[in-house]
C-alpha positions in Angstrom: -32.7 19.1 0.6 -31.9 21.5 3.4 -30.8 20.1 6.8 -32.3 22.9 8.8 -32.5 26.6 9.5 -31.2 28.0 12.7 -30.8 31.3 14.5 -27.4 32.1 15.9 -26.9 32.6 19.6 -26.3 35.9 21.3 -22.5 35.4 21.2 -22.3 35.9 17.5 -21.7 39.4 16.1 -22.1 41.2 12.8 -22.0 44.8 11.5 -25.1 44.1 9.4 -28.7 44.3 10.6 -29.4 41.0 8.8 -27.1 38.2 7.7 -28.2 34.9 6.0 -25.6 32.3 5.4 -26.0 29.2 3.2 -23.7 26.3 4.1 -23.2 23.4 1.6 -23.1 20.2 3.6 -22.8 17.8 0.6 -26.1 16.2 0.2 -28.0 19.3 1.2 -27.5 22.7 2.7 -28.0 24.6 5.9 -29.3 28.2 6.4 -28.2 30.3 9.3 -29.7 33.7 10.1 -28.4 36.5 12.3 -30.6 39.6 12.7 -31.1 42.6 15.0 -33.3 41.8 17.9 -35.9 44.3 16.6 -36.2 42.1 13.4 -35.8 38.7 15.1 -33.7 36.0 13.6 -36.3 33.3 14.3 -38.8 35.4 12.3 -36.4 35.5 9.3 -36.0 31.8 9.6 -39.8 31.4 9.5 -39.9 33.4 6.2 -37.1 31.2 4.7 -38.7 27.9 5.9 -42.0 28.9 4.3 -40.4 30.1 1.1 -38.4 26.9 0.7 -41.4 24.7 1.3 -43.4 26.7 -1.2 -40.6 26.4 -3.7 -40.2 22.7 -3.3 -44.0 22.1 -3.6 -44.1 24.3 -6.7 -41.3 22.4 -8.4 -43.0 19.2 -7.7 -46.6 20.1 -8.4 -46.7 23.4 -10.4 -43.4 23.9 -12.2 -44.8 26.6 -14.5 -46.1 28.8 -11.6 -44.7 32.3 -11.3 -42.2 32.8 -8.4 -44.1 35.9 -7.3 -47.2 33.7 -6.7 -45.4 31.9 -3.9 -45.9 33.0 -0.4 -43.0 33.6 2.1 -45.3 34.4 5.0 -45.9 31.8 7.7 -49.6 31.7 8.8 -49.0 33.6 12.0 -47.1 36.4 10.2 -49.8 36.6 7.5 -52.5 37.0 10.1 -50.4 39.6 11.9 -50.0 41.7 8.8 -53.5 41.4 7.4 -55.6 41.3 10.6 -53.7 42.7 13.5 -52.0 45.6 11.7 -55.3 46.6 10.1 -57.3 46.6 13.3 -57.3 50.4 13.2 -61.0 51.2 13.4 -61.8 54.0 15.8 -65.0 55.9 16.6 -65.0 59.6 15.5 -67.9 62.0 14.9 -68.5 61.1 11.3 -71.3 63.7 10.8 -69.3 66.6 12.3 -67.7 69.4 10.3 -64.5 71.2 11.0 -66.2 74.4 12.0 -68.7 72.4 14.0 -65.8 71.2 16.2 -64.6 74.8 16.6 -68.1 76.1 17.5 -68.4 73.4 20.2 -65.1 74.6 21.6 -66.3 78.2 21.6 -69.2 77.1 23.8 -66.8 75.5 26.2 -64.1 78.2 26.4 -65.5 81.5 25.0 -63.0 83.6 26.9 -59.9 81.5 26.3 -57.2 82.9 24.0 -57.6 81.4 20.5 -55.2 83.3 18.2 -52.1 85.4 18.8 -50.3 87.3 16.1 -47.9 90.0 17.2 -49.9 92.4 19.4 -53.3 91.0 18.2 -55.3 88.7 20.5 -58.6 87.0 19.8 -60.6 84.9 22.3 -62.6 82.0 21.0 -65.8 84.1 21.1 -64.1 87.0 19.3 -62.7 84.7 16.6 -66.0 83.0 16.2 -67.9 86.3 15.8 -65.4 87.7 13.3 -65.6 84.5 11.2 -69.4 84.5 11.4 -69.6 88.1 10.1 -67.4 87.2 7.1 -69.3 83.9 6.6 -72.6 85.8 6.3 -71.0 88.1 3.7 -69.8 85.1 1.7 -73.3 83.6 1.8 -74.6 86.8 0.3 -72.1 86.3 -2.5 -73.7 82.9 -3.3 -71.4 80.6 -1.4 -73.1 77.3 -0.7 -72.0 73.6 0.0 -69.2 72.6 -2.3 -68.6 76.1 -3.5 -64.9 76.9 -3.8 -63.6 80.1 -2.2 -60.0 81.3 -2.8 -58.0 82.8 0.0 -55.0 84.9 -0.8 -53.9 86.6 2.4 -50.8 87.2 4.3 -50.1 85.4 7.5 -52.1 86.8 10.4 -55.3 86.8 12.3 -57.2 87.4 9.1 -56.0 84.1 7.7 -57.6 82.1 10.5 -60.8 84.2 10.3 -61.0 83.7 6.6 -60.5 79.9 6.7 -63.2 79.5 9.4 -65.6 81.9 7.5 -65.3 79.9 4.3 -66.1 76.7 6.1 -69.0 78.3 8.1 -70.5 79.6 4.8 -70.5 76.0 3.5 -67.6 76.4 1.0 -64.3 74.8 0.6 -61.3 77.0 0.8 -58.7 77.1 -2.0 -55.3 78.3 -0.6 -53.5 80.8 -2.8 -50.1 81.5 -1.2 -49.1 85.1 -2.0 -45.5 83.9 -2.3 -46.4 81.8 -5.3 -45.8 83.1 -8.9 -48.6 85.1 -10.4 -48.9 82.5 -13.2 -49.5 79.6 -10.7 -52.1 81.6 -8.8 -53.9 82.5 -12.0 -53.9 78.8 -13.0 -55.3 77.7 -9.6 -58.0 80.4 -9.9 -59.0 79.3 -13.4 -58.9 75.6 -12.5 -60.8 75.8 -9.2 -63.5 78.2 -10.5 -64.2 79.8 -7.1 -67.4 81.6 -6.2 -65.4 84.4 -4.5 -61.9 85.2 -3.3 -60.7 86.6 0.0 -57.8 89.0 -0.3 -56.1 92.0 1.3 -54.8 95.3 -0.1 -51.3 93.8 -0.3 -52.4 90.7 -2.3 -55.2 92.0 -4.6 -52.8 92.7 -7.4 -51.8 89.0 -7.5 -55.3 88.0 -8.6 -55.0 89.6 -12.0 -58.3 89.9 -13.8 -60.3 87.4 -11.6 -63.9 87.5 -12.7 -65.5 86.6 -9.4 -66.2 88.8 -6.4 -63.1 89.7 -4.3 -63.6 90.6 -0.6 -60.8 92.7 0.7 -60.5 91.9 4.4 -58.7 95.1 5.1 -61.8 97.2 4.2 -63.9 95.7 7.0 -67.1 96.3 5.0 -68.4 92.9 6.2 -68.1 93.8 9.9 -71.8 94.8 10.0 -73.0 91.3 9.4 -74.5 89.0 12.0 -72.3 87.4 14.7 -74.5 84.3 14.9 -73.3 81.0 13.5 -74.7 80.7 10.0 -77.1 77.8 9.3 -76.3 76.3 5.9 -79.1 74.1 4.6 -78.0 70.7 3.4 -74.4 71.1 4.6 -72.9 67.7 5.7 -69.6 66.2 6.6 -69.4 64.8 3.1 -69.1 68.3 1.5 -65.9 69.9 0.4 -63.7 71.4 3.2 -60.7 72.5 1.0 -59.1 72.0 -2.4 -55.3 71.8 -2.3 -53.0 71.6 -5.3 -50.1 69.3 -5.9 -46.7 70.7 -6.7 -47.1 70.1 -10.5 -43.7 68.5 -10.7 -45.1 65.9 -13.2 -47.3 68.3 -15.2 -49.9 70.9 -14.3 -50.8 71.0 -10.6 -53.8 68.9 -9.7 -56.5 69.9 -7.2 -57.2 67.4 -4.5 -60.6 67.7 -2.9 -60.8 66.9 0.9 -64.1 66.5 2.7 -65.0 67.6 6.2 -65.2 64.0 7.5 -61.7 63.3 6.2 -60.3 66.2 8.2 -62.4 65.5 11.3 -61.0 61.9 11.3 -57.5 63.4 11.1 -58.2 65.9 13.9 -59.7 63.2 16.1 -56.5 61.2 15.7 -54.4 64.3 16.5 -56.2 64.8 19.8 -55.8 61.1 20.7 -52.1 61.1 19.7 -51.0 64.4 21.4 -51.6 65.7 24.9 -53.5 69.0 25.2 -50.4 70.8 26.4 -48.6 69.8 23.2 -51.4 71.3 21.1 -52.1 74.3 23.3 -49.4 76.6 21.7 -48.8 75.5 18.1 -46.9 77.7 15.7 -49.0 78.2 12.5 -46.1 78.7 10.2 -46.6 76.3 7.2 -47.8 77.7 3.9 -51.6 77.2 3.4 -50.7 75.4 0.2 -49.2 72.5 2.2 -51.6 70.2 4.1 -49.6 70.4 7.3 -51.3 73.8 7.7 -54.5 71.9 8.4 -53.0 70.4 11.5 -51.3 73.6 12.6 -54.5 75.7 12.3 -57.4 73.4 13.3 -55.9 70.9 15.8 -55.0 73.5 18.4 -58.3 75.3 18.0 
């Protein structure tokens, strides 16, 4: 039998964040816990008290029970973990798309500066119109909801225009970092089966013998398209927003499909977690092939 479990007073000191002593008192034993205040010694004692009670009951009533079936959580702690910690439901526009959020911002701040790259400057209206022209060109190439569109461009204004254009056309973008080996780019192109690929003169050679239309953003032959927001029949927040590949460290890279509503949920959290001034000037520096780029590009916009 144990004679009790106690927490040490504040005069006791230890170099460890958690200490649990077991003292033999002859006909039983005593447990003493010392823990950092952020952990709480009394909380640790609650675990031990519950675990010992469970163990004694099991020895008496269910000696064949597996140890891992015994609980160490007091009722209050269990409720805290399973109920309080999971009370995370928040409202967000579940039917909205990424580009829909952007288009709403364009209506609010058309003349505000949206993208800066070197000497290049685009306002929200200018960025939206550029993306719309390219989106209409992609629609003419057959891009529709859940189509994949590769994007292999160097960092710059064209990258942001291309991402928004693909989404506005109804497609999901497949990032193809020009810094990646040609073999990896070829594999991602073959595996994702895109309807088209956006490229530049400096990156076209990386696409090898891709069998789908390639739109060279440097040629500007899409600039004569409409500047109006495309209307894509049937497009919903449940459609593909982007397809991003894993590192392939455990085999071939695997494409992970992310829907608009997943990203809208994330962007809604970002705007609740960070002040506008913290998002106002964000450096878009992460490779498109890493999902942090989703935050760096779309949260500020």
